[in-house]
N, C-alpha and C positions, 0 to 999 in steps of 0.2 A: 764637609766637614761630618760628623755624629750626630744627631742627637740622640740624650738619652732615653731611653723608649716612658710616657705618661702611666705614673701608677695610675690607671683607671677604677672609677668607683661606677657599677651599674653600665651605663648608657654616658658616662658624665667623668669630661679630661679634669683633671682637676686640677692639674697646675698652670690653668689659661683659663680668661673670666673673657665675656663677651661684653664692648663698647656700644651701646648702642642710641638711640633718637639726635648722636654728632649731627653739629651744623656739618654744610659741607668744606669749609673750608678748614676743618680741622687738623691738624698734622699728627705723624708720629712724634715728634717733639713734644711739644705741646702735652699733648698723651702722657706721653713721660715724666715730666715735669711739675702734673699733676698728680700720677700714679706712686713716681720711687719716693716721697717723702715715707709711703705706706712700708715698703720696701727693696729686694732685689729684684731688676725688669730683668730675663733674662732676654726680652725682643717686643716690640712693637709691632705692631698690622692693622693699616687705614685698609682696609679693604673697597678697590676702586673698578669700574666698568672697566672689559677689559679691550671695548675699543676707546671707550672715550679716555679712560687716561681720571677724569670724576670720580670718587669719592661717593661709594654708596652710602652713606652714612653710620657705617659700624667702623668699630677694631674687633680686631682680639690680642689680650696681652699678657705673655704667657713668665710669671713668676717660679724665682725659688723653689719657691716651698709652697708644698699645700693650705700651713699654715699662716700662709698669702691673703689666699682665698677670701676665707671671708673678713678682711679686713677692711681690699677692698671692697665687696660689693657692701660699708658702710658709708662709700661715696654715692651711692645708689640715691638719683632726682639731686646733684648737683648741678649748680648750674656752671651750666659750659657757653660759651658766646650764647648767654641769652637766653640756653634749653636745659632744658633740664636731664642732665644722661641715666640711661638705664645702664645698670651695673648686678652680671649678673654669669653664674658659673660657665662658660662654653661647657654644649651641647653636641655630644656626634651627631656629623652629618649623618642625617638619615637619607636612606639609597632612593630616586627617584622612580614610580613607575615608566619606564620604556627606555629604561636601561640607560646608552652613551646617546640616541639616535636625542639633535637637537631639535627635529622637526618639531616638538611639541606635541610627539603618539599621532599623527598624520600621516605618517609614514614614508616622506620624502623621497618623491617617485615624482617629480618635477609639477607639481601641480594640478593645472585643474585643465589643461589649455588643449589635453589629449597627448602629451608625449616626454617623452623623457630628453633631457639634454645632450641625449645621445643622438635622438629623433634629425635637431637642428644641423646637424653637421652632414648626416647623410648627400645632404641638396650638395656641398660641396665639394663630390665628388663625380 
């Protein structure tokens, strides 16, 4: 499915909002119920940890028009499951140093025990 390109203002994605400080049990359905009175919701995505599947406590909501972004911002501070939610315009993801190296800048070469993974395999031959 092709999605329309988002109109951008500087580094802002003008039709998406960020919703933070969420209780870990908040679902996409609950967020849609809170934000749908403002206007048409295109999609809701609660961000989850890749390994555990647990919520990271924030979400992104895609809106049908730019005008709805300001209306949704008025819900900033609204109480949801005992926590004041943070609502702001979503920003483009900033590039991180180190590129796609998931080693956190440590090089990713086998650790501190003197060799890489391949050194252990040689013992089997």
